[in-house]
N, CA and C of each residue as an Amber inpcrd file, in Angstrom:
protein
   657
 124.1240000  87.4910000 121.1300000 123.8320000  88.7240000 121.8590000
 125.0820000  89.1890000 122.6090000 125.3140000  90.4950000 122.6330000
 126.4690000  91.0560000 123.3180000 126.4190000  90.7440000 124.8070000
 127.6040000  90.3890000 125.3850000 127.6610000  90.0900000 126.8100000
 127.3010000  91.3200000 127.6330000 126.6300000  91.0720000 128.7550000
 126.3270000  92.1420000 129.6940000 127.5860000  92.4440000 130.5000000
 128.0150000  93.6940000 130.4870000 129.2740000  94.0660000 131.1480000
 129.2270000  93.8150000 132.6480000 128.0700000  94.0030000 133.2770000
 127.9610000  93.7710000 134.7120000 127.8890000  92.2780000 135.0350000
 127.2390000  91.5000000 134.1830000 127.1060000  90.0710000 134.4600000
 128.4400000  89.3350000 134.3500000 129.3750000  89.8500000 133.5660000
 130.6450000  89.1580000 133.3490000 131.7420000  89.5750000 134.3140000
 131.4310000  90.4500000 135.2710000 132.4660000  90.9230000 136.1940000
 133.1180000  89.7710000 136.9470000 132.2980000  88.8450000 137.4310000
 132.8060000  87.7920000 138.3110000 133.6880000  86.7810000 137.5930000
 133.5830000  86.6990000 136.2610000 134.3340000  85.6700000 135.5410000
 135.5370000  86.2250000 134.7960000 135.7480000  87.5170000 134.8520000
 136.9010000  88.1020000 134.1820000 138.1670000  87.8520000 134.9800000
 139.2540000  87.5650000 134.2690000 140.5340000  87.3730000 134.9600000
 141.1080000  88.7130000 135.4080000 140.9510000  89.7270000 134.5780000
 141.4500000  91.0550000 134.9160000 140.2910000  92.0390000 134.8090000
 140.0140000  92.7140000 135.8810000 138.8880000  93.6390000 135.9280000
 139.4200000  95.0530000 136.1070000 138.8880000  95.9890000 135.3190000
 139.3000000  97.3830000 135.4190000 138.9390000  97.9370000 136.7950000
 139.6250000  98.9910000 137.2000000 139.4280000  99.5540000 138.5330000
 137.9700000  99.9320000 138.7870000 137.2970000 100.4630000 137.7640000
 135.9120000 100.8990000 137.9520000 134.9370000  99.7320000 137.9950000
 135.3920000  98.5370000 137.6950000 134.5320000  97.3540000 137.7780000
 134.9060000  96.4360000 138.9340000 135.7250000  96.9350000 139.8550000
 136.0480000  96.1830000 141.0650000 135.1310000  96.6600000 142.1810000
 134.3230000  95.7820000 142.7290000 133.3960000  96.2090000 143.7840000
 134.1180000  96.8560000 144.9640000 133.6020000  97.9870000 145.3940000
 134.1120000  98.6190000 146.6040000 133.6080000  97.8680000 147.8270000
 132.4420000  97.2760000 147.7000000 131.9090000  96.3620000 148.7090000
 130.7780000  95.5860000 148.0650000 130.3540000  94.5330000 148.7460000
 129.2680000  93.7310000 148.2190000 128.4750000  93.0900000 149.3500000
 127.2280000  92.7880000 149.0600000 126.3850000  91.9990000 149.9350000
 126.0840000  90.6960000 149.2050000 125.1910000  89.9180000 149.7160000
 124.9180000  88.6160000 149.1110000 124.4620000  88.7310000 147.6600000
 123.7050000  89.7960000 147.3470000 123.1000000  89.8840000 146.0220000
 123.4080000  91.1740000 145.2740000 124.2470000  92.0390000 145.8440000
 124.5240000  93.3310000 145.2100000 126.0020000  93.6900000 145.3420000
 126.4790000  94.5160000 144.4140000 127.8050000  95.1090000 144.5250000
 127.6670000  96.6290000 144.4250000 128.6480000  97.3290000 144.9790000
 128.7390000  98.7820000 144.8610000 129.9930000  99.0960000 144.0640000
 129.8180000  99.8400000 142.9660000 130.9140000 100.1510000 142.0530000
 131.0660000 101.6580000 141.9040000 132.2950000 102.1290000 141.6380000
 132.4500000 103.5110000 141.1880000 131.9340000 103.5980000 139.7540000
 131.3230000 104.7110000 139.4100000 130.7100000 104.8260000 138.0920000
 131.7010000 105.2950000 137.0360000 131.7920000 104.5370000 135.9480000
 132.5320000 105.0070000 134.7890000 131.8180000 106.2440000 134.2420000
 132.5840000 107.2630000 133.9060000 131.9860000 108.5080000 133.4380000
 131.5430000 109.4260000 134.5560000 132.0680000 109.2070000 135.7770000
 131.6690000 110.0290000 136.9240000 132.0460000 111.4870000 136.6900000
 131.0640000 112.3440000 136.6480000 131.3130000 113.7750000 136.4540000
 131.7660000 114.4490000 137.7420000 131.5150000 113.7880000 138.8840000
 131.9630000 114.2890000 140.1800000 132.5170000 113.1260000 140.9890000
 133.4050000 113.4340000 141.9080000 133.8970000 112.4060000 142.8240000
 132.7640000 111.9160000 143.7120000 132.7550000 110.6280000 144.0050000
 131.7580000 110.0540000 144.8820000 130.5710000 109.4330000 144.1670000
 130.5890000 109.4230000 142.8450000 129.4860000 108.8560000 142.0570000
 129.5760000 107.3350000 142.1150000 128.5550000 106.7050000 142.6940000
 128.5480000 105.2620000 142.9130000 127.3430000 104.6070000 142.2570000
 127.4540000 103.3040000 142.0270000 126.3650000 102.4980000 141.4900000
 126.0850000 101.3240000 142.4240000 124.8190000 101.0230000 142.6430000
 124.4190000  99.7710000 143.2830000 123.8870000  98.8560000 142.1920000
 124.5090000  97.6790000 142.0610000 124.2270000  96.7820000 140.9410000
 123.8800000  95.3950000 141.4740000 122.7450000  94.8240000 141.0810000
 122.4510000  93.4400000 141.4780000 123.3770000  92.4610000 140.7680000
 123.7670000  91.4090000 141.4610000 124.6420000  90.4040000 140.8620000
 123.9200000  89.5860000 139.7960000 122.6420000  89.3260000 140.0340000
 121.8380000  88.5990000 139.0600000 121.3190000  89.5890000 138.0260000
 121.1760000  89.1350000 136.7810000 120.7650000  90.0330000 135.7100000
 119.2870000  90.3910000 135.8050000 119.0150000  91.6810000 136.0020000
 117.6810000  92.2640000 135.8560000 117.8570000  93.4820000 134.9670000
 116.9260000  93.7260000 134.0760000 117.1030000  94.8200000 133.1310000
 116.9870000  96.1900000 133.8010000 116.2180000  96.2510000 134.8650000
 116.0410000  97.5010000 135.6040000 115.6120000  97.1600000 137.0200000
 115.5840000  98.1650000 137.8800000 115.1070000  97.9240000 139.2390000
 113.6350000  97.5390000 139.2510000 112.9230000  97.8690000 138.1860000
 111.5400000  97.4590000 138.0750000 111.3690000  95.9600000 138.0040000
 112.4250000  95.2460000 137.6160000 112.3650000  93.7920000 137.5370000
 112.8860000  93.1290000 138.8150000 113.4090000  93.9200000 139.7290000
 113.9720000  93.3720000 140.9590000 112.8830000  92.6780000 141.7720000
 113.0680000  91.4120000 142.1600000 112.0120000  90.7080000 142.8970000
 111.8710000  91.2420000 144.3210000 110.6870000  91.0800000 144.8700000
 110.4220000  91.5650000 146.2200000 111.2910000  90.8530000 147.2590000
 111.7670000  89.6460000 146.9350000 112.6090000  88.9030000 147.8730000
 113.9450000  89.5930000 148.1350000 114.3660000  90.4740000 147.2370000
 115.6410000  91.1860000 147.4010000 115.4440000  92.6240000 147.8890000
 114.2060000  93.0130000 148.1150000 113.9320000  94.4150000 148.4090000
 114.5590000  94.8720000 149.7220000 114.4430000  94.0820000 150.7830000
 114.9890000  94.4990000 152.0780000 116.4970000  94.6730000 152.0030000
 117.1810000  93.7220000 151.3920000 118.6350000  93.8280000 151.2570000
 119.0150000  95.0540000 150.4340000 118.2940000  95.2880000 149.3450000
 118.5770000  96.4390000 148.4880000 118.3630000  97.7530000 149.2260000
 117.2390000  97.8840000 149.9200000 116.9350000  99.1390000 150.6050000
 117.8980000  99.3970000 151.7630000 118.3170000  98.3320000 152.4540000
 119.3010000  98.4950000 153.5320000 120.6310000  98.9750000 152.9680000
 121.0660000  98.3480000 151.8810000 122.3120000  98.7610000 151.2440000
 122.2180000 100.1910000 150.7390000 121.1220000 100.5150000 150.0960000
 120.9300000 101.8740000 149.5810000 121.0410000 102.8980000 150.6980000
 120.3610000 102.6430000 151.8200000 120.3810000 103.5790000 152.9370000
 121.7860000 103.7950000 153.4810000 122.5470000 102.7190000 153.6020000
 123.8710000 102.8320000 154.1990000 124.8840000 103.4510000 153.2290000
 124.7280000 103.2070000 151.9310000 125.6150000 103.8530000 150.9580000
 125.2970000 105.3400000 150.8470000 124.0310000 105.6940000 150.9180000
 123.6720000 107.1120000 150.9450000 124.2820000 107.7900000 152.1700000
 124.1880000 107.1360000 153.3230000 124.7530000 107.7020000 154.5450000
 126.2630000 107.9130000 154.3990000 126.9400000 106.9290000 153.8310000
 128.3830000 107.0570000 153.6140000 128.6880000 108.1850000 152.6360000
 127.9640000 108.2160000 151.5180000 128.1940000 109.2430000 150.5020000
 127.9810000 110.6380000 151.0610000 126.8870000 110.8270000 151.7800000
 126.5910000 112.1630000 152.2870000 127.5400000 112.5720000 153.4050000
 128.0970000 111.5950000 154.1400000 129.0850000 111.9380000 155.1620000
 130.3820000 112.4410000 154.5380000 130.6690000 111.9910000 153.3230000
 131.9000000 112.3930000 152.6380000 131.7230000 113.6170000 151.7430000
 130.5570000 113.7080000 151.0900000 130.4190000 114.6830000 150.0040000
 129.2290000 115.6300000 150.1420000 128.3740000 115.4310000 151.1220000
 127.1820000 116.2630000 151.2220000 125.9880000 115.6230000 150.5230000
 124.9580000 116.4210000 150.2990000 123.6850000 115.9120000 149.7840000
 123.8660000 115.1500000 148.4740000 123.0900000 114.0650000 148.3410000
 123.1660000 113.2260000 147.1570000 121.7860000 113.0860000 146.5260000
 121.7900000 112.7380000 145.2490000 120.5730000 112.3680000 144.5290000
 120.7200000 110.9370000 144.0550000 119.6010000 110.2310000 143.9630000
 119.5830000 108.8600000 143.4720000 118.7370000 108.8270000 142.2090000
 119.1970000 108.1010000 141.1880000 118.3740000 108.0080000 139.9910000
 118.6570000 106.7310000 139.2190000 117.6840000 106.3910000 138.3740000
 117.8180000 105.2600000 137.4640000 117.1930000 105.6170000 136.1230000
 117.8790000 105.2180000 135.0380000 117.2700000 105.2150000 133.7140000
 116.7130000 103.8000000 133.5200000 115.3990000 103.6380000 133.5110000
 114.7870000 102.3130000 133.5700000 114.1910000 101.8460000 132.2500000
 114.9080000 101.0190000 131.4990000 114.3350000 100.4840000 130.2570000
 113.3480000  99.3580000 130.5390000 112.3560000  99.2150000 129.6660000
 111.3780000  98.1430000 129.7980000 111.8140000  96.8840000 129.0630000
 112.7800000  97.0110000 128.1500000 113.2920000  95.8750000 127.3920000
 114.6950000  96.2230000 126.8970000 115.3740000  95.2740000 126.2900000
 116.7440000  95.5040000 125.8510000 116.7960000  96.4670000 124.6670000
 117.9440000  97.1270000 124.5630000 118.2530000  98.0150000 123.4380000
 117.3140000  99.2130000 123.3400000 116.7520000  99.6090000 124.4670000
 115.9890000 100.8500000 124.5080000 116.9700000 102.0030000 124.7020000
 116.6740000 103.1390000 124.0850000 117.5920000 104.2730000 124.1560000
 117.8260000 104.7250000 125.5880000 116.7860000 104.6740000 126.4130000
 116.9120000 105.1310000 127.7930000 117.8710000 104.2640000 128.5930000
 118.1070000 103.0240000 128.1390000 119.0200000 102.1260000 128.8510000
 120.4730000 102.5220000 128.7670000 120.8000000 103.4980000 127.9240000
 122.1630000 104.0490000 127.8290000 123.1950000 102.9870000 127.4370000
 122.7400000 101.8900000 126.8160000 123.6730000 100.8610000 126.3680000
 124.0740000  99.8630000 127.4280000 123.4790000  99.9440000 128.6310000
 123.7900000  98.9980000 129.7100000 122.4720000  98.4160000 130.2050000
 122.0800000  97.2840000 129.6480000 120.7800000  96.7070000 129.9800000
 120.8740000  95.7800000 131.1890000 121.3300000  96.3460000 132.2890000
 121.4370000  95.6510000 133.5760000 121.1530000  96.6940000 134.6440000
 120.2520000  96.3800000 135.5480000 119.8150000  97.3480000 136.5520000
 120.9940000  97.9590000 137.3100000 120.9580000  99.2610000 137.5130000
 121.9570000  99.9230000 138.3570000 121.3930000 101.2550000 138.8330000
 121.4870000 101.4800000 140.1320000 121.0320000 102.7170000 140.7540000
 122.2250000 103.6470000 140.9470000 122.1040000 104.8700000 140.4500000
 123.1450000 105.8850000 140.6170000 122.9590000 106.6110000 141.9420000
 124.0450000 106.7900000 142.6820000 124.0610000 107.6150000 143.8880000
 125.1080000 108.6980000 143.6460000 124.6510000 109.9520000 143.5410000
 125.5030000 111.0290000 143.0390000 125.4850000 112.2220000 143.9820000
 126.6290000 112.6320000 144.5110000 126.6780000 113.8800000 145.2750000
 126.3860000 115.0580000 144.3420000 125.3860000 115.8370000 144.6430000
 125.0640000 116.9830000 143.7870000 124.2200000 118.0010000 144.5330000
 124.4050000 119.2580000 144.1800000 123.5840000 120.3400000 144.7400000
 122.5140000 120.7680000 143.7420000 122.5260000 120.2160000 142.5390000
 121.5980000 120.6360000 141.4960000 120.2320000 119.9740000 141.6700000
 119.1790000 120.7080000 141.3560000 117.8190000 120.1870000 141.3620000
 117.6310000 119.4090000 140.0550000 117.7860000 118.0900000 140.1130000
 117.8230000 117.3070000 138.8760000 116.4730000 117.2530000 138.1690000
 115.3860000 117.3500000 138.9070000 114.0830000 117.3630000 138.2420000
 113.9720000 118.5870000 137.3260000 114.4730000 119.7090000 137.7890000
 114.4530000 120.9180000 136.9640000 115.5050000 120.8670000 135.8640000
 116.6940000 120.3880000 136.2080000 117.8020000 120.4130000 135.2570000
 117.6020000 119.4380000 134.0940000 116.8640000 118.3400000 134.3430000
 116.6650000 117.3600000 133.2760000 115.4970000 117.7490000 132.3630000
 114.6780000 118.7070000 132.7630000 113.4640000 119.0700000 132.0280000
 113.7040000 119.3750000 130.5400000 114.7650000 120.1080000 130.1730000
 114.9570000 120.4070000 128.7450000 115.2130000 119.1830000 127.8770000
 115.5410000 118.0530000 128.4820000 115.8710000 116.8500000 127.7270000
 114.7000000 115.8590000 127.6610000 113.5470000 116.2440000 128.2040000
 112.4050000 115.3420000 128.2920000 111.3780000 115.6400000 127.2090000
 110.5740000 114.6350000 126.8350000 109.4470000 114.8890000 125.9220000
 108.5090000 115.9380000 126.5190000 107.8600000 116.7090000 125.6550000
 107.0240000 117.8190000 126.1210000 105.9230000 117.3880000 127.0680000
 105.3150000 116.2330000 126.8170000 104.1670000 115.8060000 127.6180000
 104.5600000 115.0170000 128.8710000 105.8410000 114.8190000 129.0840000
 106.2890000 113.9850000 130.2060000 105.9790000 114.6570000 131.5360000
 105.5090000 113.8650000 132.4950000 105.1500000 114.3910000 133.8070000
 105.6840000 113.4860000 134.9100000 106.2010000 114.1020000 135.9590000
 106.6700000 113.3620000 137.1260000 105.5020000 113.0430000 138.0460000
 105.5750000 111.8730000 138.6820000 104.6230000 111.4840000 139.7110000
 105.4000000 110.9580000 140.9080000 104.7860000 111.0380000 142.0940000
 105.4250000 110.4360000 143.2540000 105.5500000 108.9350000 143.0130000
 106.6840000 108.3510000 143.4110000 106.8820000 106.9370000 143.1410000
 107.9660000 106.3400000 144.0150000 108.0550000 105.0220000 143.9870000
 109.0470000 104.2840000 144.7460000 109.3850000 103.0190000 143.9700000
 109.9900000 102.0350000 144.6330000 110.3720000 100.8110000 143.9510000
 109.1570000 100.0940000 143.3610000 108.0370000 100.1630000 144.0370000
 106.8260000  99.5590000 143.4960000 106.3740000 100.2630000 142.2220000
 106.5760000 101.5620000 142.1620000 106.2540000 102.2990000 140.9430000
 107.1380000 101.8870000 139.7790000 108.4060000 101.6080000 140.0720000
 109.3170000 101.1040000 139.0400000 108.8360000  99.7340000 138.5470000
 108.3810000  98.9050000 139.4760000 107.8660000  97.5830000 139.0950000
 106.6270000  97.7160000 138.2100000 105.7330000  98.6230000 138.5770000
 104.5280000  98.8260000 137.7860000 104.8750000  99.2710000 136.3670000
 105.8510000 100.1710000 136.2550000 106.2650000 100.6400000 134.9310000
 106.8330000  99.4990000 134.1060000 107.7110000  98.7190000 134.7190000
 108.3210000  97.5950000 134.0010000 107.2650000  96.5800000 133.5530000
 106.3560000  96.2220000 134.4560000 105.3470000  95.2040000 134.1350000
 104.3860000  95.6730000 133.0490000 104.1780000  96.9790000 132.9550000
 103.2780000  97.5130000 131.9360000 104.0160000  97.8560000 130.6440000
 105.3160000  97.5490000 130.5890000 106.0910000  97.7750000 129.3730000
 106.4760000  99.2190000 129.1280000 106.5610000 100.0060000 130.2010000
 106.9170000 101.4230000 130.0720000 108.3640000 101.6790000 130.4580000
 109.1020000 102.4160000 129.6260000 110.3880000 102.9610000 130.0490000
 110.1110000 104.0260000 131.1110000 111.1010000 104.2280000 132.0000000
 110.8740000 105.2100000 133.0550000 112.1750000 105.8540000 133.5060000
 112.0450000 106.9910000 134.1400000 113.1200000 107.6060000 134.9190000
 112.6830000 107.5740000 136.3770000 113.6220000 107.2490000 137.2580000
 113.3460000 107.2730000 138.6900000 114.3180000 108.2420000 139.3450000
 113.8190000 109.0640000 140.2420000 114.6440000 110.0680000 140.9210000
 114.2530000 110.1490000 142.3810000 115.2580000 110.1410000 143.2540000
 115.0580000 110.4710000 144.6640000 115.8960000 111.7040000 144.9700000
 115.2370000 112.7960000 145.1890000 115.9130000 114.0310000 145.5810000
 114.8820000 114.9730000 146.2010000 114.9750000 115.2000000 147.5290000
 115.9690000 114.6340000 148.4390000 115.7610000 113.1320000 148.6280000
 116.7810000 112.4850000 149.1580000 116.7160000 111.0530000 149.3860000
 115.5110000 110.7260000 150.2610000 114.7740000 109.7050000 149.8540000
 113.5680000 109.3330000 150.5730000 112.3030000 109.8880000 149.9620000
 112.4360000 110.8040000 148.9980000 111.2970000 111.3730000 148.2900000
 111.4290000 110.9910000 146.8250000 110.7200000 109.9160000 146.4340000
 110.8880000 109.3560000 145.1060000 109.8890000 109.8890000 144.0940000
 110.3520000 109.9930000 142.8440000 109.5160000 110.4410000 141.7380000
 109.7970000 109.5520000 140.5320000 108.7600000 109.3170000 139.7300000
 108.9110000 108.4780000 138.5540000 108.2380000 109.1580000 137.3600000
 108.8640000 109.0060000 136.2040000 108.3440000 109.5580000 134.9600000
 108.3540000 108.4440000 133.9290000 107.1980000 108.1890000 133.2950000
 107.0740000 107.1090000 132.3280000 106.8710000 107.6910000 130.9300000
 107.5790000 107.1220000 129.9580000 107.4400000 107.5910000 128.5840000
 108.1040000 106.6140000 127.6400000 107.5760000 106.5000000 126.4480000
 108.2060000 105.6790000 125.4210000 109.1630000 106.4560000 124.5450000
 109.4250000 107.7060000 124.9050000 110.2600000 108.5760000 124.0700000
 111.4350000 109.1710000 124.8460000 111.9610000 108.4170000 125.7740000
 113.0740000 108.9160000 126.5780000 114.4010000 108.6800000 125.8630000
 115.2680000 109.6790000 125.8930000 116.5660000 109.5690000 125.2640000
 117.5890000 108.9080000 126.1700000 118.8480000 108.9830000 125.7810000
 119.9400000 108.3060000 126.4740000 120.6780000 109.2440000 127.4200000
 121.0790000 108.7150000 128.5700000 121.9520000 109.4060000 129.5260000
 121.3830000 110.7700000 129.9530000 120.0900000 110.8110000 130.2150000
 119.4250000 112.0890000 130.4430000 119.9110000 112.7920000 131.7030000
 120.0450000 112.0630000 132.7990000 120.5320000 112.7070000 134.0170000
 121.9960000 113.0990000 133.8770000 122.7760000 112.3070000 133.1670000
 124.1640000 112.6980000 132.9050000 124.1980000 114.0040000 132.1000000
 123.3560000 114.1000000 131.1040000 123.2880000 115.3330000 130.3170000
 122.9320000 116.5260000 131.2010000 121.9670000 116.3130000 132.0830000
 121.5170000 117.3980000 132.9480000 122.6230000 117.8570000 133.8910000
 123.3360000 116.9080000 134.5010000 124.4020000 117.2600000 135.4330000
 125.5520000 117.9400000 134.7040000 125.9460000 117.3880000 133.5560000
 127.0480000 117.9780000 132.7960000 126.7100000 119.4050000 132.3570000
 125.4810000 119.6090000 131.9270000 125.0520000 120.9520000 131.5040000
 125.0740000 121.9150000 132.6830000 124.6160000 121.4670000 133.8330000
 124.6040000 122.3220000 135.0210000 126.0190000 122.7050000 135.4430000
 126.9790000 121.7960000 135.2050000 128.3650000 122.0470000 135.5830000
 129.1220000 122.8670000 134.5440000 128.4810000 123.1260000 133.4060000
 129.1450000 123.8710000 132.3390000 130.0760000 123.0320000 131.5080000
 129.8970000 121.6960000 131.5470000 130.7300000 120.7900000 130.7510000
 129.8190000 119.8440000 129.9660000 128.8260000 120.4140000 129.2930000
 127.7990000 119.6200000 128.6210000 128.3870000 118.6110000 127.6520000
 129.5200000 118.9620000 127.0380000 130.1270000 118.0720000 126.0430000
 130.7390000 116.8170000 126.6600000 130.8130000 116.7460000 127.9930000
 131.4300000 115.5970000 128.6540000 130.4170000 114.6220000 129.2560000
 129.1660000 114.7180000 128.8650000 128.1410000 113.8820000 129.4940000
 128.3060000 112.4000000 129.1830000 128.8590000 112.0530000 128.0200000
 128.8590000 110.6650000 127.5570000 129.9470000 109.8520000 128.2450000
 129.5550000 108.8160000 128.9920000 130.5240000 108.0140000 129.7440000
 131.4660000 107.2290000 128.8400000 131.0430000 106.9300000 127.6300000
 131.9230000 106.2040000 126.7080000 133.0580000 107.0830000 126.2040000
 132.7510000 108.3370000 125.9350000 133.7470000 109.2650000 125.3760000
 134.5590000 109.9580000 126.4530000 133.9890000 110.0900000 127.6390000
 134.6560000 110.7960000 128.7440000 134.5490000 109.9360000 130.0070000
 135.4180000 108.9530000 130.1680000 135.3160000 108.0200000 131.3010000
 135.6130000 108.6320000 132.6600000 136.2960000 109.7870000 132.6950000
 136.5320000 110.5090000 133.9520000 137.3520000 109.6870000 134.9530000
 138.5120000 109.2310000 134.5140000 139.3360000 108.3680000 135.3560000
 139.8170000 109.0580000 136.6310000 140.0640000 110.3630000 136.5750000
 140.5370000 111.0800000 137.7670000 139.4890000 111.0140000 138.8750000
 138.2310000 111.2870000 138.5280000 137.1560000 111.2320000 139.5300000
 136.9590000 109.8120000 140.0470000 137.0780000 108.8250000 139.1620000
 136.9370000 107.4250000 139.5740000 137.9980000 107.0600000 140.6020000
 139.2420000 107.3850000 140.3010000 140.3360000 107.0370000 141.2140000
 140.1940000 107.7470000 142.5570000 139.7520000 108.9960000 142.5380000
 139.5400000 109.7240000 143.7880000 138.4110000 109.0970000 144.6050000
 137.3610000 108.6420000 143.9150000 136.2520000 107.9830000 144.5930000
 136.7140000 106.6990000 145.2600000 137.4580000 105.8920000 144.5120000
 137.9530000 104.6260000 145.0490000 138.7960000 104.8740000 146.2970000
 139.6570000 105.8670000 146.2470000 140.5310000 106.1610000 147.3850000
 139.7400000 106.6690000 148.5880000 138.8580000 107.6390000 148.3520000
 138.1240000 108.2510000 149.4670000 137.1330000 107.2930000 150.1020000
 136.3700000 106.5860000 149.2840000 135.3810000 105.6480000 149.8040000
 136.0770000 104.4760000 150.4820000 137.1770000 104.0160000 149.8910000
 137.9280000 102.9190000 150.4920000 138.4550000 103.2810000 151.8660000
 138.9870000 104.4840000 152.0090000 139.4970000 104.9350000 153.3020000
 138.3700000 105.0360000 154.3220000 137.2210000 105.5430000 153.8980000
 136.0980000 105.7000000 154.8150000 135.6040000 104.3550000 155.3140000
 135.5450000 103.3870000 154.4170000 135.0910000 102.0630000 154.8260000
 136.1070000 101.3860000 155.7340000 137.3860000 101.5760000 155.4300000
 138.4220000 100.9900000 156.2710000 138.4160000 101.5930000 157.6700000
 137.9850000 102.8620000 157.7440000 137.9300000 103.5460000 159.0350000
 136.6560000 103.2190000 159.8040000 135.7860000 102.4020000 159.1830000
 134.5700000 101.9880000 159.8730000 133.4270000 102.9440000 159.7410000
 133.4130000 103.7450000 158.6320000 132.3190000 104.6990000 158.4470000
 131.0120000 104.0220000 158.0950000 131.0610000 102.7820000 157.6600000
 129.8410000 102.0530000 157.3480000 129.9950000 100.6050000 157.7710000
 128.9210000  99.9870000 158.1500000 128.9430000  98.5850000 158.5700000
 127.7110000  97.9240000 157.9880000 127.8900000  97.1720000 156.9250000
 126.7630000  96.6050000 156.2020000 126.4050000  95.2250000 156.7340000
 125.1410000  95.0510000 157.0870000 124.6590000  93.7540000 157.5180000
 124.7120000  92.7970000 156.3260000 125.3520000  91.6570000 156.5160000
 125.4290000  90.6800000 155.4350000 126.4570000  91.0110000 154.3850000
 127.3510000  91.9690000 154.6470000 128.3310000  92.3550000 153.6430000
 129.4340000  91.3060000 153.5530000 130.0870000  91.3150000 152.3780000
 131.2060000  90.4180000 152.1220000 132.4120000  91.2550000 151.7380000
 133.5810000  90.6870000 151.8400000 134.7750000  91.4230000 151.4570000
 134.7660000  91.6830000 149.9650000 135.1200000  92.8990000 149.5860000
 135.1950000  93.2420000 148.1760000 136.3780000  92.5320000 147.5470000
 136.2440000  92.2950000 146.2110000 137.3220000  91.6240000 145.4980000
 138.5320000  92.5260000 145.4030000
């Protein structure tokens, strides 16, 4: 089986800039996102392998939610309003997993209404419902692929379907920006935005813009 790119970060001798944690807690790292269509696009990734946030155990929930809150606060202080989302596969090699079968929450500065913007890429019968981390768990346990969206932050929605395509929120954001052809993170890694994110977020953290309980020094 192909190695999980997130699981092998800690054992690599040389790690690319986008795979170097900007900060970490006991069980999570924060990374700049490869394929960032805008500066400030971050990922929260568990160190232990879970296929989606739906598989995240309740024992890690407090640490995850605390980290999420503080990274959102940092992001919005630098870039304005943000949206949070996850493409949640129920098993490996599902199209919705976008080729990365390891849980990761996207935190993206954006002014676009992603629920509306992603609609053209969804199955006709797909419907959003109010949801949270427990809703993601329910979807995972019942074998359903899902999309999770918080916009505005703190107002969660979940959509379950067995017919979800790949990189749907990326497609929606790229289309809204008028660069639809650049949605794919493999073909358009967006190194300029990544480097700007690393610099800006690094400076903010060094200046004391965030103070994470239980945080560790980034590699």
